[in-house]
ZAMARGU-4260 file (C-alpha; in steps of 0.2 Angstrom, whole numbers, plus 5000, padded with zeros to 4 digits):
<rodrens>
0) 5063/4941/5037 | 5061/4942/5017 | 5059/4958/5009 | 5047/4959/4994 | 5045/4972/4981
5) 5032/4975/4966 | 5038/4984/4952 | 5023/4991/4944 | 5021/5003/4927 | 5012/5020/4927
10) 5005/5015/4908 | 5008/5003/4894 | 5024/5003/4886 | 5035/5008/4899 | 5049/4993/4899
15) 5042/4984/4914 | 5047/4968/4913 | 5064/4974/4907 | 5064/4984/4922 | 5060/4971/4933
20) 5076/4960/4923 | 5086/4973/4927 | 5081/4976/4946 | 5083/4958/4949 | 5100/4956/4942
25) 5106/4972/4952 | 5100/4966/4966 | 5109/4948/4962 | 5125/4956/4959 | 5126/4960/4975
30) 5127/4947/4981 | 5109/4943/4989 | 5099/4928/4986 | 5085/4936/4974 | 5067/4928/4969
35) 5056/4931/4956 | 5036/4930/4961 | 5022/4933/4949 | 5006/4937/4959 | 4994/4936/4944
40) 4999/4930/4924 | 4993/4941/4912 | 4990/4937/4894 | 4994/4948/4879 | 4984/4948/4864
45) 4991/4936/4851 | 4999/4923/4868 | 4983/4914/4872 | 4985/4908/4889 | 5003/4913/4891
50) 5013/4927/4901 | 5028/4927/4891 | 5035/4940/4906 | 5033/4925/4919 | 5040/4912/4908
55) 5055/4922/4904 | 5059/4926/4922 | 5055/4909/4929 | 5068/4902/4915 | 5081/4913/4918
60) 5081/4918/4938 | 5085/4909/4951 | 5074/4895/4959 | 5067/4893/4943 | 5050/4900/4947
65) 5036/4887/4944 | 5021/4896/4935 | 5005/4885/4946 | 5011/4898/4961 | 5004/4912/4950
70) 4985/4917/4951 | 4975/4915/4933 | 4968/4930/4928 | 4949/4923/4928 | 4952/4919/4946
75) 4956/4936/4951 | 4938/4941/4938 | 4927/4928/4949 | 4935/4937/4964 | 4929/4953/4958
80) 4912/4947/4952 | 4908/4938/4970 | 4914/4954/4980 | 4926/4942/4988 | 4944/4949/4984
85) 4949/4949/5003 | 4948/4931/5002 | 4960/4931/4986 | 4972/4943/4995 | 4973/4927/5008
90) 4977/4916/4992 | 4991/4928/4986 | 5000/4926/5002 | 4997/4908/5002 | 5005/4909/4984
95) 5019/4920/4989 | 5026/4910/5006 | 5026/4893/4994 | 5037/4905/4979 | 5047/4914/4992
100) 5060/4898/4997 | 5076/4907/5005 | 5078/4922/4996 | 5082/4938/5004 | 5072/4947/4994
105) 5057/4942/4980 | 5055/4955/4964 | 5037/4953/4959 | 5030/4962/4944 | 5014/4968/4945
110) 4999/4968/4933 | 4998/4981/4915 | 4983/4989/4914 | 4975/4986/4898 | 4957/4986/4889
115) 4957/4967/4893 | 4965/4971/4912 | 4953/4984/4917 | 4956/4982/4938 | 4976/4981/4936
120) 4979/4994/4948 | 4967/4989/4958 | 4973/4973/4960 | 4992/4980/4961 | 4987/4991/4977
125) 4979/4977/4985 | 4994/4965/4982 | 5006/4976/4989 | 4996/4978/5004 | 4994/4961/5007
130) 5010/4959/5006 | 5018/4973/5015 | 5027/4977/4998 | 5037/4989/4995 | 5035/4998/4978
135) 5045/5003/4964 | 5036/5012/4947 | 5041/5011/4931 | 5037/5024/4918 | 5045/5033/4902
140) 5055/5047/4898 | 5045/5047/4879 | 5034/5062/4883 | 5033/5079/4876 | 5034/5090/4894
145) 5041/5086/4911 | 5023/5088/4919 | 5016/5074/4908 | 5028/5062/4916 | 5025/5069/4935
150) 5006/5068/4932 | 5007/5051/4926 | 5017/5047/4942 | 5006/5058/4952 | 4991/5046/4945
155) 4999/5030/4949 | 5008/5035/4967 | 4990/5041/4973 | 4983/5025/4971 | 4997/5019/4984
160) 4995/5031/4996 | 5005/5046/4992 | 5022/5049/4989 | 5024/5050/5011 | 5023/5033/5012
165) 5038/5022/5017 | 5036/5009/5006 | 5034/5019/4989 | 5052/5018/4983 | 5054/5028/4972
170) 5055/5026/4953 | 5064/5019/4938 | 5062/5030/4923 | 5066/5023/4907 | 5068/5027/4888
175) 5077/5043/4894 | 5086/5054/4879 | 5078/5045/4865 | 5067/5052/4852 | 5054/5064/4858
180) 5061/5060/4875 | 5063/5071/4890 | 5084/5071/4895 | 5093/5066/4907 | 5094/5083/4918
185) 5076/5086/4913 | 5072/5073/4923 | 5083/5072/4937 | 5076/5090/4938 | 5059/5085/4945
190) 5051/5089/4962 | 5043/5071/4964 | 5061/5062/4969 | 5066/5068/4987 | 5072/5060/5003
195) 5059/5048/5006 | 5052/5044/4985 | 5069/5042/4974 | 5074/5043/4958 | 5082/5024/4959
200) 5089/5025/4939 | 5088/5032/4922 | 5086/5020/4909 | 5094/5028/4892 | 5087/5023/4876
205) 5095/5009/4865 | 5083/5005/4851 | 5096/4991/4847 | 5089/4981/4864 | 5071/4984/4861
210) 5073/4978/4844 | 5062/4961/4841 | 5070/4947/4830 | 5063/4946/4811 | 5056/4929/4820
215) 5048/4934/4833 | 5036/4944/4820 | 5036/4927/4809 | 5028/4919/4824 | 5017/4936/4827
220) 5011/4935/4809 | 5012/4917/4808 | 5021/4920/4791 | 5025/4908/4777 | 5043/4909/4778
225) 5052/4912/4759 | 5068/4914/4760 | 5074/4912/4781 | 5089/4922/4779 | 5096/4929/4796
230) 5080/4926/4802 | 5086/4924/4820 | 5098/4933/4820 | 5090/4950/4812 | 5082/4965/4822
235) 5066/4976/4818 | 5069/4993/4824 | 5055/5000/4812 | 5043/4995/4800 | 5036/5004/4783
240) 5022/5001/4773 | 5030/5002/4754 | 5014/5009/4745 | 5022/5022/4736 | 5031/5021/4718
245) 5051/5015/4719 | 5058/5030/4718 | 5048/5040/4731 | 5050/5025/4743 | 5069/5023/4741
250) 5073/5035/4757 | 5064/5022/4769 | 5075/5007/4762 | 5085/5011/4779 | 5095/4997/4789
255) 5084/4984/4802 | 5070/4992/4794 | 5055/4979/4792 | 5047/4983/4772 | 5029/4977/4770
260) 5024/4977/4752 | 5009/4970/4743 | 5014/4953/4736 | 5011/4959/4718 | 5023/4974/4717
265) 5039/4965/4709 | 5046/4982/4708 | 5048/4983/4726 | 5054/4965/4726 | 5067/4972/4714
270) 5073/4987/4725 | 5074/4979/4740 | 5084/4966/4732 | 5097/4978/4725 | 5097/4990/4741
275) 5100/4970/4753 | 5113/4967/4739 | 5123/4983/4740 | 5126/4981/4758 | 5111/4988/4764
280) 5107/4980/4782 | 5087/4979/4780 | 5078/4968/4792 | 5068/4957/4782 | 5053/4960/4767
285) 5037/4956/4772 | 5023/4952/4756 | 5006/4954/4760 | 4991/4950/4751 | 4987/4933/4743
290) 4996/4937/4726 | 5013/4933/4725 | 5027/4940/4714 | 5029/4932/4699 | 5038/4918/4698
295) 5053/4925/4685 | 5057/4941/4695 | 5058/4930/4710 | 5069/4917/4703 | 5080/4930/4698
300) 5080/4939/4714 | 5080/4923/4727 | 5100/4921/4723 | 5104/4937/4728 | 5091/4939/4743
305) 5099/4923/4750 | 5118/4930/4749 | 5113/4944/4756 | 5104/4937/4770 | 5088/4945/4769
310) 5072/4935/4777 | 5058/4937/4765 | 5040/4931/4776 | 5021/4932/4766 | 5005/4936/4774
315) 4988/4934/4767 | 4982/4949/4776 | 4981/4968/4765 | 4992/4982/4770 | 4977/4989/4781
320) 4978/4973/4795 | 4994/4974/4793 | 4997/4988/4801 | 4983/4985/4814 | 4993/4968/4817
325) 5008/4978/4819 | 4998/4988/4833 | 4996/4973/4841 | 5014/4968/4841 | 5020/4966/4860
330) 5038/4968/4861 | 5040/4956/4875 | 5057/4948/4877 | 5053/4929/4871 | 5061/4919/4883
335) 5073/4910/4870 | 5081/4925/4864 | 5095/4924/4874 | 5104/4938/4870 | 5093/4952/4869
340) 5090/4944/4889 | 5108/4947/4895 | 5109/4963/4885 | 5093/4970/4894 | 5098/4965/4912
345) 5114/4971/4911 | 5110/4988/4904 | 5097/4990/4915 | 5105/4986/4931 | 5119/4997/4926
350) 5106/5010/4926 | 5099/5007/4942 | 5109/5015/4958 | 5120/5007/4966 | 5121/5018/4981
355) 5100/5016/4983 | 5104/4996/4980 | 5114/4995/4996 | 5105/5008/5007 | 5090/4997/5004
360) 5099/4981/5007 | 5104/4989/5024 | 5089/4998/5030 | 5079/4990/5043 | 5059/4996/5045
365) 5046/4995/5057 | 5038/4978/5052 | 5017/4979/5052 | 5006/4964/5046 | 4992/4967/5034
370) 4975/4963/5037 | 4977/4949/5022 | 4992/4942/5030 | 4983/4943/5046 | 4969/4933/5043
375) 4978/4920/5031 | 4989/4917/5046 | 4975/4913/5058 | 4967/4902/5045 | 4984/4893/5041
380) 4984/4891/5062 | 4967/4885/5065 | 4969/4872/5051 | 4985/4868/5060 | 4976/4865/5077
385) 4961/4855/5070 | 4950/4861/5085 | 4930/4858/5088 | 4920/4874/5091 | 4903/4874/5100
390) 4891/4887/5092 | 4875/4890/5103 | 4868/4900/5090 | 4867/4885/5079 | 4851/4889/5069
395) 4854/4907/5067 | 4858/4909/5048 | 4874/4919/5046 | 4881/4907/5060 | 4876/4892/5048
400) 4885/4902/5033 | 4899/4905/5044 | 4899/4884/5051 | 4897/4877/5032 | 4913/4891/5025
405) 4922/4885/5042 | 4921/4866/5039 | 4925/4866/5020 | 4939/4878/5023 | 4946/4866/5037
410) 4945/4878/5049 | 4937/4869/5063 | 4926/4856/5067 | 4908/4866/5071 | 4894/4860/5084
415) 4880/4867/5081 | 4866/4867/5094 | 4851/4867/5089 | 4833/4858/5082 | 4842/4848/5068
420) 4824/4850/5056 | 4829/4869/5061 | 4846/4869/5057 | 4844/4861/5038 | 4831/4870/5036
425) 4841/4886/5037 | 4853/4880/5027 | 4840/4875/5013 | 4836/4894/5013 | 4854/4900/5013
430) 4862/4889/4999 | 4873/4881/5010 | 4880/4860/5012 | 4884/4854/5032 | 4899/4842/5027
435) 4907/4831/5037 | 4915/4843/5051 | 4899/4849/5056 | 4889/4842/5071 | 4872/4846/5075
440) 4867/4843/5093 | 4848/4844/5099 | 4848/4853/5116 | 4832/4844/5119 | 4841/4827/5119
445) 4859/4832/5130 | 4852/4845/5142 | 4851/4830/5157 | 4867/4822/5155 | 4874/4839/5162
450) 4864/4843/5177 | 4872/4835/5190 | 4889/4842/5185 | 4880/4860/5185 | 4874/4857/5202
455) 4893/4852/5209 | 4901/4868/5202 | 4889/4879/5206 | 4884/4873/5223 | 4890/4884/5234
460) 4880/4898/5226 | 4863/4891/5228 | 4864/4880/5212 | 4852/4865/5214 | 4844/4852/5202
465) 4827/4864/5197 | 4839/4881/5195 | 4851/4869/5184 | 4838/4863/5175 | 4833/4881/5173
470) 4850/4889/5168 | 4852/4872/5156 | 4838/4880/5146 | 4852/4892/5138 | 4860/4886/5124
475) 4876/4897/5129 | 4877/4891/5147 | 4873/4873/5137 | 4888/4875/5127 | 4898/4881/5142
480) 4897/4864/5150 | 4900/4856/5134 | 4918/4867/5137 | 4921/4863/5153 | 4919/4843/5150
485) 4932/4844/5137 | 4918/4839/5123 | 4923/4856/5113 | 4939/4864/5113 | 4931/4882/5116
490) 4913/4892/5111 | 4908/4906/5101 | 4895/4916/5103 | 4885/4932/5101 | 4875/4936/5086
495) 4858/4933/5094 | 4866/4936/5114 | 4871/4949/5122 | 4889/4952/5127 | 4883/4949/5145
500) 4875/4933/5141 | 4888/4926/5130 | 4902/4930/5144 | 4893/4928/5162 | 4890/4908/5160
505) 4909/4905/5154 | 4916/4920/5169 | 4905/4906/5182 | 4911/4890/5175 | 4926/4893/5167
510) 4937/4906/5176 | 4953/4911/5175 | 4969/4903/5168 | 4981/4902/5179 | 4990/4918/5183
515) 4977/4927/5177 | 4969/4939/5189 | 4956/4947/5175 | 4949/4941/5159 | 4950/4958/5149
520) 4947/4958/5129 | 4954/4965/5113 | 4947/4971/5097 | 4960/4966/5083 | 4958/4983/5072
525) 4961/4978/5053 | 4964/4996/5045 | 4970/4998/5025 | 4990/4992/5027 | 4991/4986/5046
530) 4981/4978/5061 | 4981/4987/5077 | 4976/4980/5094 | 4964/4989/5105 | 4962/4983/5123
535) 4949/4984/5134 | 4934/4987/5126 | 4923/4976/5131 | 4922/4970/5149 | 4932/4979/5162
540) 4922/4997/5164 | 4935/5005/5177 | 4951/4996/5178 | 4963/4999/5193 | 4981/5001/5192
545) 4984/4980/5194 | 4969/4978/5184 | 4976/4990/5169 | 4994/4981/5169 | 4984/4965/5169
550) 4976/4971/5153 | 4992/4978/5144 | 5001/4961/5150 | 4988/4950/5141 | 4986/4961/5127
555) 5004/4962/5122 | 5005/4942/5122 | 4987/4941/5112 | 4994/4952/5101 | 5013/4942/5097
560) 5004/4925/5098 | 4994/4932/5082 | 5009/4941/5073 | 5005/4957/5076 | 5023/4964/5082
565) 5017/4971/5102 | 5024/4990/5104 | 5012/4994/5118 | 5005/5015/5121 | 4996/5015/5138
570) 4984/5029/5132 | 4978/5044/5141 | 4975/5064/5139 | 4990/5067/5142 | 5008/5063/5135
575) 5020/5059/5147 | 5024/5074/5162 | 5012/5085/5150 | 4999/5085/5161 | 4991/5081/5180
580) 4977/5072/5187 | 4969/5055/5193 | 4967/5047/5178 | 4985/5052/5171 | 4993/5045/5187
585) 4984/5029/5186 | 4991/5025/5169 | 5009/5029/5174 | 5009/5018/5189 | 4999/5006/5177
590) 5013/5007/5164 | 5028/5005/5179 | 5018/4990/5185 | 5021/4981/5166 | 5037/4988/5167
595) 5041/4979/5184 | 5029/4963/5179 | 5036/4959/5162 | 5054/4969/5156 | 5052/4960/5139
600) 5036/4971/5135 | 5042/4987/5126 | 5030/4998/5132 | 5027/5018/5138 | 5015/5028/5145
605) 5005/5040/5146 | 5002/5044/5129 | 4990/5053/5118 | 4983/5045/5104 | 4988/5053/5090
610) 5007/5052/5100 | 5006/5035/5100 | 5002/5032/5081 | 5009/5046/5070 | 5027/5049/5070
615) 5029/5065/5067 | 5017/5066/5082 | 5027/5055/5092 | 5044/5065/5088 | 5037/5081/5094
620) 5028/5076/5109 | 5039/5061/5115 | 5055/5061/5106 | 5065/5048/5117 | 5050/5036/5118
625) 5054/5017/5111 | 5034/5016/5107 | 5026/5033/5101 | 5021/5034/5081 | 5024/5015/5082
630) 5013/5007/5093 | 5003/4992/5088 | 4991/4989/5103 | 4983/5002/5113 | 4980/5001/5130
635) 4964/5012/5135 | 4964/5017/5154 | 4945/5012/5155 | 4927/5005/5144 | 4920/5021/5141
640) 4936/5026/5131 | 4940/5011/5122 | 4923/5007/5118 | 4921/5025/5112 | 4937/5024/5101
645) 4935/5007/5094 | 4919/5012/5086 | 4924/5028/5079 | 4940/5021/5071 | 4929/5007/5064
650) 4915/5017/5055 | 4926/5032/5051 | 4941/5023/5045 | 4931/5011/5036 | 4940/4998/5048
655) 4935/4978/5051 | 4937/4975/5070 | 4939/4956/5075 | 4933/4956/5093 | 4930/4957/5105
660) 4941/4940/5108 | 4943/4935/5126 | 4959/4936/5137 | 4964/4928/5152 | 4952/4912/5150
665) 4953/4894/5155 | 4945/4891/5141 | 4943/4899/5125 | 4926/4909/5124 | 4922/4923/5112
670) 4909/4935/5110 | 4900/4941/5092 | 4891/4960/5089 | 4875/4956/5084 | 4877/4965/5069
675) 4891/4953/5064 | 4894/4949/5046 | 4897/4931/5043 | 4915/4934/5039 | 4917/4940/5057
680) 4909/4927/5064 | 4922/4916/5051 | 4938/4924/5058 | 4931/4923/5078 | 4926/4904/5077
685) 4945/4903/5067 | 4955/4916/5081 | 4945/4904/5095 | 4952/4887/5086 | 4970/4895/5089
690) 4966/4901/5105 | 4964/4883/5110 | 4978/4877/5103 | 4989/4889/5113 | 4979/4886/5129
695) 4983/4868/5125 | 5002/4871/5122 | 5005/4883/5138 | 4999/4865/5148 | 5008/4854/5139
700) 5025/4866/5144
</rodrens>
């Protein structure tokens, strides 16, 4: 399984891209296949529509990353404006899957928060969650006190869930020991770094590595080149505005300094020429304003300047505008500055702790699937399945919108049971189109077609033509008959109908799948960082031992089929042998039954909810349990407990619940909450399509 690391900065100027480059190289030289990906492009103020770090990393990293696999900023802004970030995260996962190739580890560069990208931190957090990525922070020691560095870390880390989160690996501290910066001993003394959140590296300040070329400055200003000199190799460490008289400004003629001077200052030109000729390795001279030096003075100085290799440029802006432009100068590493790239990656890699790299490469942590990845996987499986799903509530507004979106995304072919004129009216009111993947069937026109078959199926229960005609007035019964006949692959209802009205006809007509003794249900609980499976919360009021074991087995198989790594916890008010009573014994016996019937299932019980869900509690209450603290599938002892718990978690934790998803049916039928949102209906349709494909695969196998 490919590991992913998202590298994020605590603030502008920390050296984010350099750290990404160094981390990439530190992992690569351990013999790993390392990939690079930038989930969202970011344009600097002077770059137009160019992401310099993405292009530089793509050019020098394995696989030659395709920039088209990154998301453009305007797409992110649109998703934020339309409150459609969840769908954006599904697209992030799709692009990541396309970008990772055969890499063992993918290093990703996060967005940097700027006035133009105020949403950077929030989007970084959502990307980390969607991809279940590990996170590395980059910060700078260029602060007056250790507490300031710690406050920056605290603010950034809190947005990702706090220092105790397993996926927050630690921080790389840049610019250590530089001017007005903390030294290594001070940084090392911080209490923020410990067993879990580590100090991954301290990178000393080196101005020669951070210094851009004169060529980069010339591109930034689009300056006229008067004398090219060593423009491609000389580097700018700092700059000075030469506004004083020459005697008072000579002290600023320092090596690697860029000298800005008004173009009509002949005295400055002569002083710089003398200094350069004497061997002072200045970076360059940039003349500002619309006036130029006198031709006589330039003619005198030109040969000496050429001989010294000093570049001389001219720009039209005045000193004030020039200073502002320097503040906006992005010190990104251009992808043609090979020397700087090589030195940067080697220098940073050398200062990232090799023992941490070795430990990270060998570490195996329990995997979990994020809600965004869960939804993405469902959509991809549904698209591949290409199934037809009947919707008995065909003119219900939310259902019409969901069917339209479903068809547009190719997730399923939807059949709407309703009067065609009514459906079209609703579609127009909702502002959606009904494309080729949507069929509208008028129930009045087809009911008689199923009379004989319904009498045949239910005759032993007293069904006759009159009763059949009456029951087929119910669109759920009609849809169920279409499903039984193989005209559709699944059924979704419940936006208007009760659970009983949705489920009763399929139980009577479709019946259970081969080998299934009960029909049960699960909810997929989409928490902020993971997806859990709860069963049974909707169907069987008070299951006996055998039924409870079947619920656990079905829920395990459903979880696995939808990408959730199943670790099954049999929930009770008691953990292990700490309590007694009939209810506890039922859970214990059901656990033993699961182990007997399915030795392949990782299951434990009885477990209290906190012992099953929280690692620290599980270690205390059930220290030898393979499930405690790591459970992903929660089996409740009865409907009262299950339904109460799922609703409490849904509302208290602001979780999205998908379901109830029925298990054990011969053909897939799924219920909706009458308060279902459009997305709830959309994903339930997709889940039903996936179940239909899984049922087909089982029958073919």
